[in-house]
Structures are given as C-alpha cells and as structure tokens.
ZAMARGU-4260 file (C-alpha; in steps of 0.2 Angstrom, whole numbers, plus 5000, padded with zeros to 4 digits):
<rodrens>
0) 6089/5041/5791 | 6096/5024/5788 | 6095/5017/5806 | 6076/5017/5805 | 6070/4999/5802
5) 6071/4996/5783 | 6061/4979/5782 | 6045/4971/5786 | 6051/4958/5798 | 6045/4961/5816
10) 6041/4953/5832 | 6030/4954/5847 | 6036/4955/5865 | 6024/4952/5879 | 6029/4957/5897
15) 6021/4945/5910 | 6023/4955/5927 | 6021/4941/5940 | 6035/4933/5951 | 6034/4924/5967
20) 6047/4936/5974 | 6059/4949/5967 | 6077/4942/5966 | 6090/4953/5975 | 6099/4956/5958
25) 6083/4960/5948 | 6078/4978/5943 | 6063/4973/5932 | 6046/4979/5934 | 6037/4964/5942
30) 6022/4961/5954 | 6028/4949/5968 | 6016/4936/5977 | 6016/4918/5980 | 5997/4916/5975
35) 5993/4911/5957 | 5991/4927/5948 | 5973/4932/5942 | 5978/4935/5924 | 5961/4938/5916
40) 5962/4957/5918 | 5980/4958/5912 | 5976/4947/5896 | 5960/4957/5892 | 5971/4973/5893
45) 5985/4965/5883 | 5973/4961/5869 | 5966/4978/5869 | 5984/4986/5868 | 5988/4974/5854
50) 5973/4980/5844 | 5978/4998/5848 | 5996/4996/5841 | 5993/4983/5828 | 5989/4995/5813
55) 6007/5002/5814 | 6014/4985/5810 | 6013/4978/5792 | 6009/4959/5789 | 6011/4947/5803
60) 6024/4945/5817 | 6039/4933/5813 | 6042/4930/5832 | 6033/4931/5848 | 6042/4932/5865
65) 6034/4930/5882 | 6046/4937/5895 | 6044/4944/5912 | 6042/4942/5926 | 6038/4924/5926
70) 6028/4919/5911 | 6027/4901/5917 | 6016/4906/5931 | 6002/4907/5917 | 5992/4892/5912
75) 5994/4886/5894 | 5977/4893/5889 | 5983/4911/5891 | 5997/4908/5878 | 5984/4900/5866
80) 5972/4915/5868 | 5986/4928/5865 | 5993/4919/5850 | 5976/4917/5842 | 5975/4936/5842
85) 5993/4939/5837 | 5992/4927/5822 | 6011/4925/5819 | 6017/4919/5802 | 6018/4900/5799
90) 6034/4894/5806 | 6036/4908/5818 | 6047/4906/5833 | 6037/4908/5849 | 6047/4908/5865
95) 6042/4908/5883 | 6053/4911/5898 | 6050/4899/5912 | 6056/4895/5930 | 6061/4877/5933
100) 6049/4875/5948 | 6034/4878/5936 | 6040/4865/5923 | 6031/4849/5924 | 6026/4838/5910
105) 6008/4844/5909 | 6013/4862/5908 | 6026/4860/5895 | 6014/4849/5884 | 6001/4862/5886
110) 6011/4877/5880 | 6018/4867/5865 | 6000/4863/5860 | 5996/4881/5862 | 6009/4886/5849
115) 6025/4889/5859 | 6040/4883/5850 | 6054/4887/5861 | 6056/4887/5880 | 6070/4898/5889
120) 6073/4890/5906 | 6079/4903/5920 | 6091/4891/5929 | 6104/4904/5934 | 6113/4890/5944
125) 6112/4872/5949 | 6122/4875/5965 | 6111/4876/5980 | 6122/4888/5990 | 6124/4901/5976
130) 6105/4899/5972 | 6100/4904/5989 | 6112/4920/5987 | 6103/4924/5971 | 6086/4921/5978
135) 6083/4905/5967 | 6084/4891/5979 | 6067/4884/5973 | 6073/4885/5955 | 6090/4876/5958
140) 6081/4862/5967 | 6070/4858/5952 | 6082/4863/5939 | 6089/4846/5934 | 6072/4838/5932
145) 6065/4853/5923 | 6079/4854/5910 | 6077/4835/5907 | 6058/4837/5904 | 6060/4851/5892
150) 6074/4843/5883 | 6063/4827/5880 | 6047/4837/5874 | 6052/4854/5866 | 6058/4856/5849
155) 6071/4868/5855 | 6076/4876/5872 | 6088/4887/5880 | 6096/4887/5898 | 6100/4904/5906
160) 6115/4905/5919 | 6123/4919/5929 | 6141/4920/5933 | 6153/4931/5943 | 6143/4929/5959
165) 6152/4936/5974 | 6158/4922/5985 | 6154/4908/5973 | 6165/4892/5973 | 6179/4892/5960
170) 6172/4877/5951 | 6154/4882/5952 | 6153/4889/5934 | 6162/4874/5926 | 6150/4862/5935
175) 6134/4872/5929 | 6141/4873/5911 | 6144/4854/5912 | 6126/4851/5917 | 6120/4861/5903
180) 6131/4852/5890 | 6126/4835/5897 | 6108/4839/5896 | 6110/4843/5877 | 6104/4861/5878
185) 6105/4868/5860 | 6106/4886/5867 | 6115/4894/5881 | 6113/4912/5888 | 6126/4916/5901
190) 6126/4934/5910 | 6139/4941/5922 | 6130/4947/5937 | 6127/4966/5936 | 6123/4977/5951
195) 6107/4986/5946 | 6102/5002/5954 | 6088/5000/5966 | 6090/4981/5970 | 6094/4973/5986
200) 6112/4969/5979 | 6115/4987/5975 | 6110/4992/5993 | 6122/4978/6000 | 6136/4985/5989
205) 6133/5002/5996 | 6133/4996/6013 | 6149/4986/6011 | 6140/4969/6014 | 6143/4963/5996
210) 6159/4965/5985 | 6157/4962/5967 | 6170/4951/5958 | 6185/4960/5950 | 6188/4961/5932
215) 6201/4947/5932 | 6189/4935/5939 | 6175/4940/5927 | 6186/4938/5912 | 6192/4921/5918
220) 6173/4916/5920 | 6169/4923/5902 | 6184/4914/5894 | 6178/4897/5903 | 6161/4900/5896
225) 6167/4903/5878 | 6179/4888/5878 | 6166/4876/5886 | 6152/4881/5874 | 6163/4880/5859
230) 6169/4863/5863 | 6151/4857/5865 | 6146/4864/5848 | 6138/4880/5854 | 6145/4894/5844
235) 6144/4912/5851 | 6133/4923/5840 | 6131/4937/5853 | 6141/4942/5868 | 6132/4932/5880
240) 6123/4919/5869 | 6129/4903/5861 | 6119/4890/5850 | 6120/4876/5839 | 6116/4879/5821
245) 6098/4883/5819 | 6095/4886/5837 | 6099/4905/5839 | 6085/4916/5846 | 6077/4923/5831
250) 6067/4935/5842 | 6083/4942/5850 | 6091/4945/5834 | 6077/4957/5830 | 6083/4968/5844
255) 6101/4966/5839 | 6098/4970/5821 | 6087/4986/5824 | 6071/4978/5818 | 6054/4983/5824
260) 6045/4975/5839 | 6028/4977/5846 | 6030/4978/5865 | 6015/4974/5875 | 6012/4974/5894
265) 6017/4984/5909 | 6035/4991/5907 | 6036/4984/5889 | 6046/4994/5876 | 6041/4995/5858
270) 6049/5001/5842 | 6037/5004/5827 | 6043/5003/5809 | 6042/5022/5807 | 6055/5024/5820
275) 6043/5029/5835 | 6048/5021/5852 | 6037/5019/5867 | 6038/5012/5885 | 6023/5006/5894
280) 6018/5011/5912 | 6029/5000/5923 | 6016/4998/5937 | 6003/4984/5933 | 5988/4994/5941
285) 5992/5010/5932 | 5994/5000/5915 | 5978/4991/5918 | 5968/5008/5921 | 5977/5022/5911
290) 5969/5030/5896 | 5984/5024/5886 | 5996/5011/5890 | 6012/5021/5886 | 6021/5031/5899
295) 6033/5038/5887 | 6034/5040/5868 | 6047/5048/5857 | 6054/5048/5840 | 6073/5047/5842
300) 6084/5059/5832 | 6096/5052/5819 | 6111/5052/5832 | 6101/5043/5845 | 6095/5030/5832
305) 6113/5028/5826 | 6119/5025/5844 | 6105/5012/5846 | 6110/5002/5831 | 6129/5003/5836
310) 6126/4997/5854 | 6115/4982/5848 | 6124/4977/5832 | 6141/4977/5839 | 6136/4964/5852
315) 6133/4951/5837 | 6146/4941/5827 | 6139/4949/5811 | 6144/4966/5818 | 6139/4984/5813
320) 6133/4987/5795 | 6141/5004/5792 | 6130/5009/5778 | 6115/5009/5789 | 6123/5020/5802
325) 6120/5036/5794 | 6136/5043/5803 | 6154/5041/5800 | 6166/5034/5813 | 6181/5044/5817
330) 6197/5034/5811 | 6207/5041/5825 | 6196/5031/5836 | 6193/5016/5826 | 6210/5013/5819
335) 6218/5010/5836 | 6205/4998/5840 | 6209/4988/5824 | 6228/4989/5828 | 6224/4982/5845
340) 6215/4967/5838 | 6199/4972/5846 | 6189/4975/5830 | 6190/4972/5812 | 6183/4979/5796
345) 6175/4965/5785 | 6163/4968/5770 | 6156/4984/5775 | 6154/4979/5793 | 6164/4983/5809
350) 6165/4967/5820 | 6172/4962/5837 | 6186/4950/5836 | 6188/4936/5849 | 6199/4948/5859
355) 6185/4961/5858 | 6170/4952/5864 | 6175/4951/5882 | 6178/4970/5882 | 6163/4974/5871
360) 6155/4987/5883 | 6172/4997/5883 | 6174/4996/5864 | 6156/5001/5861 | 6159/5016/5872
365) 6174/5021/5862 | 6164/5019/5846 | 6150/5030/5852 | 6162/5044/5855 | 6168/5042/5837
370) 6151/5045/5829 | 6153/5060/5817 | 6141/5068/5804 | 6145/5062/5786
</rodrens>
C-alpha cells in the first residue's frame, strides 16, 4: 500500500533516558537523578540493538538524532562511539538535544569533533519566574551564555521554546522570541504547553490548582510567533518549526514525510522500510535486560498507515501527497475546508493555508474522518 516508505532515505533516533529531574509537563520515559549517569551499560546495549535491527535498513542513515531525556548529560566520547557504529552517509545531519546548563565550550567542541553537526537547545524560556514553574530554573539561568556559546561554535543550531504557560506575563513570549532572534538562531521550535496524562501538571489541573490558557490566548501567542519569526527571516516549514533556508531539521522531516527511522534505546519507536513498527521497553532496567528490546511490534493495516501519513504530512508546508495516501478523501468534508480557506489543493497535494495552521489539529481530525476506500 502506498503509505509504506517508498525510498531508501532513513535516519537513526537514539533515546538517551537520563534527566536531573522530570519536568512537571513532561510525560517522556526518563530516569531522573542528579548524579552523572553511568552510561556504559546503556551504550553497550544500544550498539547491540543497532546490530540487531540494522539488517532491515538498506544503505546508510542520512540523519542521526540523539533525543531524550537529556543527551547533553553524556560525554562527547559516547556520541563518537555511537556514530562510529552507525556510519552515517557523508554530510549527514547529526543532531543532539541539550540543556543550557550542560553547554560549556569544552562540551560543545567535544561533540562537534565527535561528529555532531546540529545542537538543539532546550531553553523553553529565558524568564526566571516562568522557568521555575516549568521546572527549568537552572536552564533559564544558563540559557543566554549557552546560546551564545553554541552560536559561536556550531555550524547550525536550534532553540526550543514553550508558550501558553498558565500565569505567564503578557510580554514573556515576545521577550523570549526577541532573545532568540538577537542571538541569530537559524532555527526555532515553539510548542504550546500541553497537559499530558500522568504529569504533575495534569494532576494540578484535575485538582483545580492549574488552569490551562484559553484558546484565544493560545491563538494570540501562536500568531505572535509566526509574525516574529517571519520578520526575522525564519520561515515556517512545519506547524511549530521555523528556519532560515538550509537550516530546517532534516531528521524531523523524515517523520513528517513518512520515511523510515531506526529507533534505539528505552521507549524509542522505530519504523522499518517494510512498514513494520516497534516501540522499545520504556523502563531502562527492563530494556537493558530483556531478551528483546521491543515491548511492542506491529505491521499497521492500510488505513492506519494512511492515517499516520495524513497526520504527519499535513503539519508541513508541503502538505499531504494524495497519490501516496491509498485512500480517497470524502469531498463533502474536504470542500467545506477549502471554502473556509483552511486548506488548498495544489499540484496533487492538500496543504494547510496560513489560516489553517493554527487549527491544524482540528483540520486533521476532520480529514481523518473523511478517509474512504478508493
């Protein structure tokens, strides 16, 4: 069926499980602790898993992404050892997520020498009060210096921010964006705070101690982001991502275009070229000792594959390639979205308009209901 990957371009995702503490909004599988992680057993198991899964992937990876967790808690030697095993193609994009408090000159120079080409800095906010609410006080204190160091040394980098935080000052987002622009960041990722099940924020909402921002406030923040980014030469290429030409995340584009990726590490997800998907054991101890790293494997049916493609591709400016969907879209659903100015048909694709991007999730939900067999 058409939504199985049709090309040989693929990437590697590595989940690094350690964080000093779990932020109150975070639902990721992490292993908290202030002490420096003993990463040797994790790295040995990671390389073993790589050897186990590698035969399913042709050629060499075009991208590598170290996510987490907090990859910047690892020494540069860990990245060098992993990349020696992965052997990405020449010129591959190799990204690593990092917290500002870990980013001194020696570490940045070390990971660049190890083969990293792109650093994604999890600032979230420069505002000390909002940072404490997000559990990011240490990050905010170090953020200006960290961003300046990376800007001086790295060939490209990104800054991550969070907006729509309950109780934040009205001008906080504008100030954060100004700082990112003034630092010359060639890439910006900005995510509206979501209340994830099982997090401290979710429990606070249920207990009436936290009130999420309303839709109008969220929309005001999103419009501010788009306008500020565009004025600074950072064009939106995905709902939450903005970049100067040549600085878009090549690895994340793999996800959004339904390309395969080799997921490694506790809680990592993967997508083989033959359409098989897996998710690894989320608990670090279980992942280290289980007979097989996968907690779950499946081969999605055609409709599930079509939904995956629709949900991911519609987030990008290029939109959904209709010839790869394998399903039709009911015109009685699509046509009203076109007339409302939320989507457009262009060159065999269905794309969000500027008016559609802020309501992407609602549009995608409507389109998912419109899938019909051809």
